[in-house]
C-alpha positions in Angstrom: 6.9 15.6 -34.7 4.1 16.9 -32.4 4.5 16.9 -28.8 1.9 17.6 -25.8 3.3 17.5 -22.0 1.4 16.5 -19.2 2.7 17.8 -16.1 2.6 16.8 -12.5 3.3 19.9 -10.2 3.5 20.4 -6.5 1.5 23.2 -5.5 3.3 24.8 -2.7 0.8 26.9 -1.5 1.5 30.3 0.6 4.7 31.1 -2.0 3.5 34.7 -1.8 3.2 35.3 1.2 5.2 34.4 4.3 5.7 30.6 4.9 6.0 30.7 9.1 9.2 30.3 11.6 11.2 27.0 10.4 9.9 26.6 7.3 12.1 26.0 4.2 12.5 28.1 1.4 10.9 28.2 -2.0 11.7 25.4 -4.4 12.6 26.7 -7.6 11.0 24.0 -9.3 8.5 21.5 -8.5 10.3 17.9 -7.6 8.1 16.4 -10.3 7.6 16.9 -14.2 6.4 14.1 -16.4 6.7 14.7 -20.2 4.9 12.4 -22.6 5.5 12.8 -26.2 3.7 11.5 -29.8 6.0 9.9 -31.9 5.0 8.4 -35.1 4.7 4.6 -34.8 7.5 2.5 -36.2 7.7 -1.2 -37.1 9.9 -1.6 -34.3 9.0 0.3 -31.4 5.4 -1.3 -30.6 6.6 -4.7 -29.7 9.2 -3.2 -27.1 7.0 -0.4 -25.9 4.6 -3.4 -25.2 7.1 -5.6 -23.5 6.3 -8.3 -25.2 7.2 -9.9 -28.9 4.5 -9.8 -31.7 3.0 -12.7 -33.5 3.1 -11.1 -36.7 3.1 -13.3 -40.0 5.3 -11.7 -42.9 3.2 -11.1 -45.9 5.7 -12.4 -47.8 4.6 -15.7 -46.1 0.8 -14.6 -46.9 1.2 -13.3 -49.9 -0.8 -10.6 -48.8 0.4 -6.8 -49.8 1.4 -5.4 -46.8 0.7 -1.4 -46.1 3.3 0.2 -48.1 2.1 -1.5 -51.1 -1.2 -0.5 -50.5 -0.2 3.4 -49.6 1.8 2.7 -53.2 -1.5 1.7 -55.0 -3.7 4.5 -53.5 -0.9 7.2 -55.2 0.6 8.2 -51.3 1.8 6.9 -48.1 -0.7 7.6 -45.6 0.5 9.6 -42.7 1.1 7.2 -39.0 -1.4 7.7 -36.3 1.1 9.1 -33.2 1.2 7.2 -30.4 1.9 8.1 -26.5 6.1 7.1 -26.1 8.3 7.7 -23.1 11.8 6.9 -22.6 11.7 5.6 -19.3 8.5 3.3 -20.6 11.9 0.1 -21.4 13.4 0.5 -18.4 13.0 -0.2 -15.2 15.0 3.0 -12.6 17.7 2.1 -10.5 17.6 3.4 -6.8 15.3 5.9 -6.0 13.7 7.6 -8.7 10.7 9.8 -8.8 8.7 8.3 -11.0 8.8 5.2 -8.7 7.7 7.4 -6.1 4.4 9.0 -8.0 3.9 5.3 -9.0 3.8 3.8 -5.5 1.7 7.0 -4.1 -0.8 6.6 -7.1 -1.2 2.6 -5.9 -1.6 4.0 -2.5 -4.7 5.7 -3.7 -6.4 3.3 -5.0 -5.7 1.0 -1.9 -3.3 -1.4 -4.2 -0.9 -0.3 -1.7 3.1 -2.1 -2.5 3.7 -1.0 1.7 6.2 1.7 2.4 6.5 4.6 -0.3 10.0 4.7 -0.3 10.9 5.8 -4.3 12.7 2.4 -5.0 11.4 -0.4 -7.5 11.0 -3.7 -6.1 8.9 -7.0 -6.3 6.3 -5.1 -4.1 5.8 -2.4 -6.5 5.6 -4.6 -9.2 3.1 -7.1 -8.2 1.0 -4.3 -6.5 1.1 -2.5 -10.3 0.1 -5.6 -12.0 -2.6 -6.5 -9.3 -4.0 -3.2 -10.4 -3.6 -3.3 -14.1 -5.5 -7.0 -14.3 -8.2 -5.6 -11.9 -9.1 -2.9 -14.3 -9.3 -4.8 -17.2 -5.9 -4.0 -18.4 -2.8 -6.4 -19.6 -0.5 -6.6 -16.7 3.4 -5.5 -17.2 6.5 -5.7 -16.0 7.2 -2.0 -15.9 4.6 1.4 -16.2 3.4 1.2 -19.6 1.9 4.1 -21.2 -1.9 3.6 -20.2 -0.8 3.7 -16.5 2.2 6.6 -17.4 -0.6 8.9 -18.9 -3.0 7.9 -15.2 -0.4 8.4 -13.3 0.5 12.7 -15.0 -3.0 13.4 -15.1 -3.2 12.4 -10.9 -3.6 15.6 -9.0 -1.2 17.0 -6.6 1.0 13.6 -6.1 3.1 16.1 -3.3 1.3 17.9 -0.6 2.0 20.7 2.0 1.8 19.8 5.8 1.8 21.5 8.8 3.3 19.9 12.1 0.5 20.0 14.9 0.6 19.2 18.6 -1.5 16.4 18.0 1.6 15.1 15.7 3.4 15.8 18.5 1.4 13.9 21.2 2.0 11.0 19.6 5.4 10.7 20.7 6.8 9.0 23.5 10.2 8.6 23.1 12.0 5.2 22.6 10.7 2.3 23.9 12.1 0.9 27.2 13.8 -2.2 27.2 11.3 -4.5 29.6 7.4 -5.0 28.9 6.9 -4.5 32.6 8.5 -0.7 31.8 6.4 -1.0 29.2 3.1 -2.0 30.5 3.7 1.2 33.1 3.5 3.8 29.6 0.0 5.6 29.0 0.7 5.3 25.8 3.2 3.0 23.2 3.7 6.1 20.8 6.2 6.6 18.5 9.9 7.3 19.2 10.3 10.4 17.6 8.4 13.1 15.1 10.0 12.0 12.3 8.6 8.3 12.6 5.2 9.6 13.2 5.1 11.7 10.2 6.6 9.0 8.3 4.1 6.6 9.0 1.2 8.7 9.0 1.8 9.6 5.2 3.0 6.0 4.6 6.5 6.3 3.6 9.7 6.2 5.4 11.8 9.3 6.6 14.6 9.0 4.6 12.0 9.3 1.4 10.8 12.6 3.7 14.6 13.8 4.0 14.5 13.5 0.2 11.2 16.1 0.0 12.8 18.4 2.6 16.2 18.7 1.9 16.4 22.3 3.8 15.6 20.1 7.3 19.5 19.7 7.8 18.8 18.6 11.3 16.8 15.5 11.2 14.2 15.0 13.1 15.6 17.5 15.9 14.4 20.3 13.6 11.1 19.1 13.5 8.6 20.6 15.7 4.5 22.0 15.6 4.2 25.1 13.2 6.9 23.8 11.0 5.7 22.7 7.0 6.9 19.9 5.3 6.2 18.7 1.7 4.9 15.3 2.2 3.3 12.4 -0.1 -0.5 13.5 -0.6 -1.7 9.9 0.4 -5.5 11.6 1.7 -7.7 11.0 -1.4 -7.7 7.1 -1.5 -11.2 5.8 -3.2 -12.6 3.6 -0.9 -15.1 0.7 -1.7 -16.0 -1.9 0.4 -15.0 -5.7 0.1 -17.5 -8.3 0.8 -14.9 -10.8 1.2 -11.5 -10.8 2.1 -8.5 -13.5 1.2 -5.3 -13.8 2.5 -2.3 -15.9 0.3 0.0 -17.5 2.6 2.5 -17.9 0.0 2.4 -14.5 -1.2 2.4 -12.5 1.9 -0.7 -10.4 0.2 -4.4 -9.8 2.0 -6.8 -8.8 -0.8 -10.5 -7.3 -0.6 -13.2 -8.5 -3.6 -16.5 -6.9 -4.1 -19.5 -8.9 -4.3 -18.9 -9.7 -8.4 -15.6 -10.9 -7.8 -13.3 -8.2 -8.9 -10.4 -7.4 -6.5 -10.3 -3.9 -5.0 -8.1 -4.0 -2.0 -4.7 -5.5 -2.1 -2.5 -4.9 0.8 0.8 -6.6 2.0 0.1 -9.0 4.9 3.5 -10.7 7.1 2.0 -14.7 8.2 4.2 -16.6 10.9 7.3 -16.6 10.5 7.4 -20.8 12.3 5.6 -22.9 9.6 3.5 -24.6 12.8 2.6 -21.2 13.6 0.4 -21.2 9.8 -3.7 -21.7 10.0 -4.8 -24.1 7.4 -6.7 -23.4 4.6 -10.1 -22.4 4.9 -13.1 -20.5 5.9 -13.3 -17.8 8.7 -15.3 -15.0 9.6 -14.6 -11.2 10.8 -15.5 -12.2 14.7 -15.1 -8.6 16.6 -13.0 -5.4 15.8 -11.1 -3.4 18.6 -9.7 0.4 17.7 -6.7 1.1 19.6 -6.0 -2.3 21.2 -3.9 -3.1 24.4 -1.6 -5.8 24.6 -1.6 -8.9 26.6 1.9 -10.0 27.6 2.2 -13.4 27.9 6.0 -14.6 29.1 5.4 -18.0 27.5 4.8 -16.6 24.4 8.5 -15.7 24.4 9.8 -18.5 25.8 10.5 -16.7 29.7 9.9 -17.6 33.0 5.8 -18.0 33.4 6.8 -16.7 37.2 7.1 -13.1 35.6 3.3 -13.4 34.5 1.4 -11.9 32.3 1.3 -7.9 31.8 -1.4 -5.4 29.9 1.2 -3.6 27.3 -1.6 0.1 26.7 -2.5 0.9 23.3 -0.8 3.0 20.9 0.9 2.9 17.1 4.1 1.2 18.9 2.1 -1.4 20.5 2.9 -4.7 19.2 -0.6 -5.4 17.5 -0.5 -1.6 16.2 -3.2 0.8 16.0 -6.4 -1.8 15.1 -7.5 -5.0 15.6 -9.5 -7.8 13.9 -10.2 -10.9 15.5 -11.3 -14.0 13.2 -13.2 -17.0 14.1 -10.1 -18.9 14.5 -9.2 -18.9 18.0 -6.3 -17.2 18.5 -6.0 -15.1 15.2 -6.7 -11.7 13.9 -5.2 -9.0 11.6 -3.9 -5.9 13.3 -1.6 -3.2 12.6 2.4 -3.3 12.8 5.1 -1.2 15.0 7.3 -1.8 12.3 6.0 -1.1 8.6 9.3 -2.2 7.0 9.5 -5.7 8.2 5.1 -6.4 7.1 4.8 -8.2 3.6 7.2 -11.5 4.7 7.4 -14.2 7.5 7.5 -11.9 10.5 5.0 -12.4 12.9 4.4 -14.8 16.0 0.9 -16.0 14.1 -1.3 -13.9 12.9 -1.9 -11.7 9.8 0.1 -7.9 10.1 -0.4 -5.5 7.7 1.1 -1.7 8.0 -0.7 0.6 10.8 -2.3 2.8 8.0 -3.7 -0.2 6.2 -5.1 -2.0 8.6 -7.3 1.4 9.5 -8.2 1.7 5.9 -9.4 -1.8 6.1 -11.0 -1.2 9.5 -13.0 1.3 8.2 -14.6 -0.7 5.4 -15.4 -4.5 7.0 -17.5 -5.4 9.4 -17.9 -8.5 12.3 -19.0 -11.6 9.8 -16.9 -10.4 6.5 -15.7 -13.7 4.8 -12.0 -14.1 5.2 -11.1 -17.3 3.2 -7.3 -18.2 4.0 -5.7 -20.0 0.4 -2.0 -20.4 -0.7 -2.3 -18.0 -3.9 -4.0 -15.5 -4.1 -7.0 -15.4 -7.1 -7.3 -12.5 -9.5 -10.7 -13.1 -9.0 -12.6 -14.5 -6.3 -16.7 -15.0 -4.7 -17.0 -15.6 -1.2 -19.6 -18.9 -1.4 -22.9 -18.7 -0.1 -23.3 -19.9 4.0 -24.9 -23.3 4.4 -28.5 -22.9 5.3 -29.1 -24.4 9.1 -31.5 -25.6 10.9 -32.4 -22.5 13.4 -31.5 -23.6 16.9 -34.0 -23.7 19.7 -33.9 -20.3 21.6 -32.3 -19.7 24.7 -31.2 -16.8 26.8 -28.2 -16.0 25.4 -25.0 -13.9 27.1 -23.3 -11.2 25.6 -20.0 -12.4 24.0 -16.6 -10.9 26.1 -14.6 -8.5 24.0 -11.8 -10.5 22.0 -8.0 -9.9 23.4 -5.3 -9.4 21.0 -3.6 -13.3 21.6 0.1 -13.0 23.0 1.3 -14.6 19.9 0.3 -11.4 17.5 
């Protein structure tokens, strides 16, 4: 039986020299190793491998000779062509799995995010995988099939090395104060710990970072500038500018489509927790955009005494609207980041559409004011934004610059 192996290895640079103070010891084996075997085709394996029953009609019914009869007539049995196969393709892993981690990194790089990269299989990972398969002309499967497995196996450097910098540490402001008045006096709504900062920077969780760096015993106390860590390599995403966006309320997903209607990105998205705050289905546009927005705290929106007065909360990744604000033409609504990435992808917000900070930063770099946004209940596989209706030009008059839109208090 012919065999070939496709290995995806972590290139841990600098193992031949000194690693610097505090660096974890070298690992004897890379964290990931993918092996694909070529095995002969059998009559039973393909149906199970593809995850669907075949509809072939037996030769006894059609009266046509089967393959063995043809081979016997030719005087020899033809050798079957080998096809790739891997045992895990038939069984979804339970709990943390390196194979799931690899899949999530692959999807994140292609902007079909499952949310937080944690190495645990679930509905978010499955739907992101299926959306990527359909967008790339593949058949949607319930678990990684052989073609996708081969793509993942050849993905370059899924895990990379990051040395903690002073700039990372500067984003940490400690635990958030309990009152909005104290938060309004802060200079930066930063991360609680350096571990939380690094987890969000690499689209993952602190638990996953600890799995990738078992040599760090005291987490996050031992984290400091100069320490080098193994982290998911999420810095190689191929960005494609979408022509239009769709927000699916029932699925809690935001997707982008190119001019031909092909899905080019798909992000988990939180919607309003209360149905009364859900916007009506229809089309809006991106009105304005703000990098590092502040947040206006309105006590009325939180059911508190209005005599307290409104407060301006400073920017930062733990600001209630996250690191980016994308205002919509629908008054009071926008797309923004979130201080709690693990909650994104379900009815959680007070009205607006929340993405993880890393996904809203990607989206912010790809779209412009005027980008059409269609709000629907279900996500279409393909979508082409309708051409705007032609309107008679209005008489010219002096225009005043529109004021910058603030993030609403109900975000």
